[in-house]
C-alpha atoms as a printed R data frame, in Angstrom:
    type eleno elety resid chain resno       x       y       z
1   ATOM     1    CA   UNK     A     1  17.586 -10.120   8.623
2   ATOM     2    CA   UNK     A     2  14.476 -11.676   7.945
3   ATOM     3    CA   UNK     A     3  11.462 -12.059  10.392
4   ATOM     4    CA   UNK     A     4   9.305 -15.298  10.680
5   ATOM     5    CA   UNK     A     5   5.820 -14.043   9.190
6   ATOM     6    CA   UNK     A     6   2.433 -15.257   8.931
7   ATOM     7    CA   UNK     A     7   0.401 -13.559   5.922
8   ATOM     8    CA   UNK     A     8  -3.344 -13.660   5.915
9   ATOM     9    CA   UNK     A     9  -6.075 -11.882   4.282
10  ATOM    10    CA   UNK     A    10  -7.420  -9.096   5.847
11  ATOM    11    CA   UNK     A    11 -11.124  -8.765   7.485
12  ATOM    12    CA   UNK     A    12 -13.241  -5.996   7.864
13  ATOM    13    CA   UNK     A    13 -12.713  -6.627  11.673
14  ATOM    14    CA   UNK     A    14  -8.954  -5.875  11.275
15  ATOM    15    CA   UNK     A    15  -9.790  -1.897  10.736
16  ATOM    16    CA   UNK     A    16  -8.811  -0.901  14.370
17  ATOM    17    CA   UNK     A    17  -5.554  -2.978  14.113
18  ATOM    18    CA   UNK     A    18  -4.611  -1.581  10.413
19  ATOM    19    CA   UNK     A    19  -5.379   2.182  11.590
20  ATOM    20    CA   UNK     A    20  -2.889   1.517  14.647
21  ATOM    21    CA   UNK     A    21  -0.304   0.092  12.303
22  ATOM    22    CA   UNK     A    22  -0.643   2.943   9.772
23  ATOM    23    CA   UNK     A    23  -0.665   5.562  12.706
24  ATOM    24    CA   UNK     A    24   2.700   4.208  14.150
25  ATOM    25    CA   UNK     A    25   4.327   3.852  10.857
26  ATOM    26    CA   UNK     A    26   3.451   6.770   8.486
27  ATOM    27    CA   UNK     A    27   4.414   9.517  10.883
28  ATOM    28    CA   UNK     A    28   7.898   8.301  11.510
29  ATOM    29    CA   UNK     A    29   8.714   6.894   8.192
30  ATOM    30    CA   UNK     A    30   7.592   9.769   6.079
31  ATOM    31    CA   UNK     A    31   8.884  12.551   8.048
32  ATOM    32    CA   UNK     A    32  12.264  12.676   6.258
33  ATOM    33    CA   UNK     A    33  10.714  13.067   2.857
34  ATOM    34    CA   UNK     A    34   7.776  15.623   3.497
35  ATOM    35    CA   UNK     A    35   7.470  18.752   4.789
36  ATOM    36    CA   UNK     A    36   5.598  19.204   8.116
37  ATOM    37    CA   UNK     A    37   3.051  21.372   6.507
38  ATOM    38    CA   UNK     A    38   2.526  18.377   3.953
39  ATOM    39    CA   UNK     A    39   2.408  15.886   6.918
40  ATOM    40    CA   UNK     A    40   0.015  17.917   9.164
41  ATOM    41    CA   UNK     A    41  -2.736  17.933   6.328
42  ATOM    42    CA   UNK     A    42  -2.078  14.481   4.677
43  ATOM    43    CA   UNK     A    43  -1.595  12.138   7.497
44  ATOM    44    CA   UNK     A    44  -5.231  12.579   9.125
45  ATOM    45    CA   UNK     A    45  -6.336  11.061   5.703
46  ATOM    46    CA   UNK     A    46  -3.804   8.755   4.807
47  ATOM    47    CA   UNK     A    47  -3.071   6.971   7.941
48  ATOM    48    CA   UNK     A    48  -6.465   5.442   8.087
49  ATOM    49    CA   UNK     A    49  -7.440   2.083   6.985
50  ATOM    50    CA   UNK     A    50  -9.814   1.733   3.980
51  ATOM    51    CA   UNK     A    51 -12.815  -0.371   4.848
52  ATOM    52    CA   UNK     A    52 -13.442  -1.515   1.104
53  ATOM    53    CA   UNK     A    53  -9.719  -2.728   0.820
54  ATOM    54    CA   UNK     A    54 -10.022  -4.796   4.070
55  ATOM    55    CA   UNK     A    55 -13.160  -6.434   2.928
56  ATOM    56    CA   UNK     A    56 -11.935  -7.202  -0.818
57  ATOM    57    CA   UNK     A    57  -9.876 -10.225  -0.036
58  ATOM    58    CA   UNK     A    58  -6.999  -8.563  -1.792
59  ATOM    59    CA   UNK     A    59  -5.608  -6.776   1.050
60  ATOM    60    CA   UNK     A    60  -2.989  -8.780   3.270
61  ATOM    61    CA   UNK     A    61  -1.579  -8.640   6.822
62  ATOM    62    CA   UNK     A    62   1.716  -9.757   8.037
63  ATOM    63    CA   UNK     A    63   2.139 -10.926  11.572
64  ATOM    64    CA   UNK     A    64   5.396 -11.469  13.636
65  ATOM    65    CA   UNK     A    65   5.974 -14.862  15.578
66  ATOM    66    CA   UNK     A    66   4.415 -13.094  18.457
67  ATOM    67    CA   UNK     A    67   1.231 -12.228  16.701
68  ATOM    68    CA   UNK     A    68   2.043  -8.676  16.417
69  ATOM    69    CA   UNK     A    69   0.902  -6.824  13.108
70  ATOM    70    CA   UNK     A    70   4.205  -5.807  11.163
71  ATOM    71    CA   UNK     A    71   2.674  -5.138   7.905
72  ATOM    72    CA   UNK     A    72  -0.064  -4.604   5.502
73  ATOM    73    CA   UNK     A    73  -1.082  -3.849   1.861
74  ATOM    74    CA   UNK     A    74  -2.796  -5.108  -0.871
75  ATOM    75    CA   UNK     A    75  -3.978  -4.356  -4.593
76  ATOM    76    CA   UNK     A    76  -7.233  -3.354  -6.379
77  ATOM    77    CA   UNK     A    77  -8.215  -2.944 -10.211
78  ATOM    78    CA   UNK     A    78  -9.786   0.660  -9.282
79  ATOM    79    CA   UNK     A    79  -7.003   3.247  -8.791
80  ATOM    80    CA   UNK     A    80  -6.704   4.785  -5.620
81  ATOM    81    CA   UNK     A    81  -9.100   7.872  -5.230
82  ATOM    82    CA   UNK     A    82 -12.448   8.532  -5.782
83  ATOM    83    CA   UNK     A    83 -14.144   6.874  -8.763
84  ATOM    84    CA   UNK     A    84 -17.323   6.848 -10.551
85  ATOM    85    CA   UNK     A    85 -17.267   3.251 -11.572
86  ATOM    86    CA   UNK     A    86 -17.552   0.445  -8.848
87  ATOM    87    CA   UNK     A    87 -14.789  -2.176  -9.062
88  ATOM    88    CA   UNK     A    88 -17.036  -5.118  -9.940
89  ATOM    89    CA   UNK     A    89 -17.510  -3.100 -13.147
90  ATOM    90    CA   UNK     A    90 -14.127  -2.587 -13.979
91  ATOM    91    CA   UNK     A    91 -13.721  -5.870 -15.671
92  ATOM    92    CA   UNK     A    92 -10.585  -8.035 -15.826
93  ATOM    93    CA   UNK     A    93  -8.171  -5.792 -17.597
94  ATOM    94    CA   UNK     A    94  -4.644  -6.220 -17.049
95  ATOM    95    CA   UNK     A    95  -3.814  -3.457 -14.726
96  ATOM    96    CA   UNK     A    96  -3.658  -3.698 -10.946
97  ATOM    97    CA   UNK     A    97  -2.955  -0.875  -8.470
98  ATOM    98    CA   UNK     A    98  -0.747  -1.404  -5.584
99  ATOM    99    CA   UNK     A    99  -2.774  -0.158  -2.310
100 ATOM   100    CA   UNK     A   100  -2.015   0.997   1.048
101 ATOM   101    CA   UNK     A   101   1.115  -0.818   1.780
102 ATOM   102    CA   UNK     A   102   2.688  -0.220   5.298
103 ATOM   103    CA   UNK     A   103   5.475  -1.559   7.640
104 ATOM   104    CA   UNK     A   104   5.958  -1.135  11.142
105 ATOM   105    CA   UNK     A   105   9.050   0.928  11.751
106 ATOM   106    CA   UNK     A   106  10.585  -1.392  14.033
107 ATOM   107    CA   UNK     A   107  10.519  -4.166  11.002
108 ATOM   108    CA   UNK     A   108  11.426  -2.161   8.210
109 ATOM   109    CA   UNK     A   109  14.001  -3.789   5.943
110 ATOM   110    CA   UNK     A   110  13.247  -7.235   7.591
111 ATOM   111    CA   UNK     A   111  11.396  -8.915   4.780
112 ATOM   112    CA   UNK     A   112   7.947  -7.810   5.944
113 ATOM   113    CA   UNK     A   113   7.143  -5.280   3.015
114 ATOM   114    CA   UNK     A   114   8.596  -8.220   0.478
115 ATOM   115    CA   UNK     A   115   6.346 -10.857   1.954
116 ATOM   116    CA   UNK     A   116   3.270  -8.467   1.631
117 ATOM   117    CA   UNK     A   117   4.129  -7.474  -1.921
118 ATOM   118    CA   UNK     A   118   4.757 -11.227  -2.881
119 ATOM   119    CA   UNK     A   119   1.316 -11.918  -1.573
120 ATOM   120    CA   UNK     A   120  -0.082  -8.985  -3.641
121 ATOM   121    CA   UNK     A   121   1.914  -9.728  -6.771
122 ATOM   122    CA   UNK     A   122   0.914 -13.846  -6.474
123 ATOM   123    CA   UNK     A   123  -2.845 -12.786  -6.327
124 ATOM   124    CA   UNK     A   124  -3.051  -9.944  -8.904
125 ATOM   125    CA   UNK     A   125  -0.983 -12.464 -11.583
126 ATOM   126    CA   UNK     A   126  -3.669 -15.211 -10.503
127 ATOM   127    CA   UNK     A   127  -6.278 -12.747 -11.394
128 ATOM   128    CA   UNK     A   128  -4.894 -12.031 -15.026
129 ATOM   129    CA   UNK     A   129  -3.105  -8.791 -14.225
130 ATOM   130    CA   UNK     A   130  -0.020  -8.151 -16.037
131 ATOM   131    CA   UNK     A   131   1.021  -4.604 -14.878
132 ATOM   132    CA   UNK     A   132   0.928  -3.269 -11.629
133 ATOM   133    CA   UNK     A   133   0.541   0.696 -10.969
134 ATOM   134    CA   UNK     A   134   1.762   2.265  -7.655
135 ATOM   135    CA   UNK     A   135   1.475   5.766  -6.242
136 ATOM   136    CA   UNK     A   136   4.663   5.450  -3.896
137 ATOM   137    CA   UNK     A   137   5.585   7.709  -1.308
138 ATOM   138    CA   UNK     A   138   8.973   9.374  -1.789
139 ATOM   139    CA   UNK     A   139  10.124   7.406   1.036
140 ATOM   140    CA   UNK     A   140   9.253   4.273  -0.770
141 ATOM   141    CA   UNK     A   141  10.643   4.449  -4.116
142 ATOM   142    CA   UNK     A   142  13.766   2.387  -3.301
143 ATOM   143    CA   UNK     A   143  11.813  -0.435  -1.874
144 ATOM   144    CA   UNK     A   144   9.521  -0.583  -5.145
145 ATOM   145    CA   UNK     A   145  12.446  -0.211  -7.455
146 ATOM   146    CA   UNK     A   146  13.782  -3.219  -5.559
147 ATOM   147    CA   UNK     A   147  10.906  -5.277  -6.628
148 ATOM   148    CA   UNK     A   148  11.036  -4.354 -10.204
149 ATOM   149    CA   UNK     A   149   9.046  -1.133 -10.337
150 ATOM   150    CA   UNK     A   150  10.060   1.850 -12.665
151 ATOM   151    CA   UNK     A   151   9.501   5.429 -11.601
152 ATOM   152    CA   UNK     A   152   7.373   7.305 -14.160
153 ATOM   153    CA   UNK     A   153   7.501  10.758 -12.491
154 ATOM   154    CA   UNK     A   154   5.994  12.787  -9.844
155 ATOM   155    CA   UNK     A   155   2.229  13.290  -9.228
156 ATOM   156    CA   UNK     A   156   0.111  15.280  -6.948
157 ATOM   157    CA   UNK     A   157  -2.496  12.719  -5.364
158 ATOM   158    CA   UNK     A   158  -5.569  14.734  -4.568
159 ATOM   159    CA   UNK     A   159  -6.880  13.837  -0.970
160 ATOM   160    CA   UNK     A   160  -9.593  16.304  -0.377
161 ATOM   161    CA   UNK     A   161 -10.337  19.630  -1.731
162 ATOM   162    CA   UNK     A   162  -7.365  22.012  -1.564
163 ATOM   163    CA   UNK     A   163  -4.981  18.931  -0.175
164 ATOM   164    CA   UNK     A   164  -3.065  17.119  -2.371
165 ATOM   165    CA   UNK     A   165   0.036  14.659  -1.312
166 ATOM   166    CA   UNK     A   166   3.076  14.552  -3.466
167 ATOM   167    CA   UNK     A   167   4.011  10.827  -4.746
168 ATOM   168    CA   UNK     A   168   5.895   9.317  -7.336
169 ATOM   169    CA   UNK     A   169   4.075   7.010 -10.269
170 ATOM   170    CA   UNK     A   170   5.603   3.589 -10.633
171 ATOM   171    CA   UNK     A   171   4.842   0.565 -12.831
172 ATOM   172    CA   UNK     A   172   6.310  -2.817 -13.138
173 ATOM   173    CA   UNK     A   173   5.087  -5.315 -15.776
174 ATOM   174    CA   UNK     A   174   4.974  -9.108 -15.097
175 ATOM   175    CA   UNK     A   175   6.950 -10.484 -18.068
């Protein structure tokens, strides 16, 4: 089943709505693939909207016919995590990074994530990106594989001093 969706670029004023989507989605969707000890440490960090993404013009929101926010996600030239180099100085290299994709638990497997990623792919390709990289949750690996991503291996994503989040590095070449 596929929902009727409206997509648009996020705005900084969407921060609270994206926070609420992340807060209702990540705890429910990730719990079967992560130990409670990981969830208790990681969720307060990963289930928060990133203001820089919302302001980038490359983060997209998917709304249902009733106006409810059902999904979000985007891309950047900068890899997730702390960076010494501002994104504006990264140049126009061919690599983009999938960022903070989320779907409302009530809308999973209804085309929301796929619609968000279609917007991500289109914008990235128009910007000259030829390869997308993704740090996927264990839960989302089958979803990204269905979009053409290949798993490269497990990685521990540093969130804060002493806190890491297990993820799967994935890549997708546009050819």
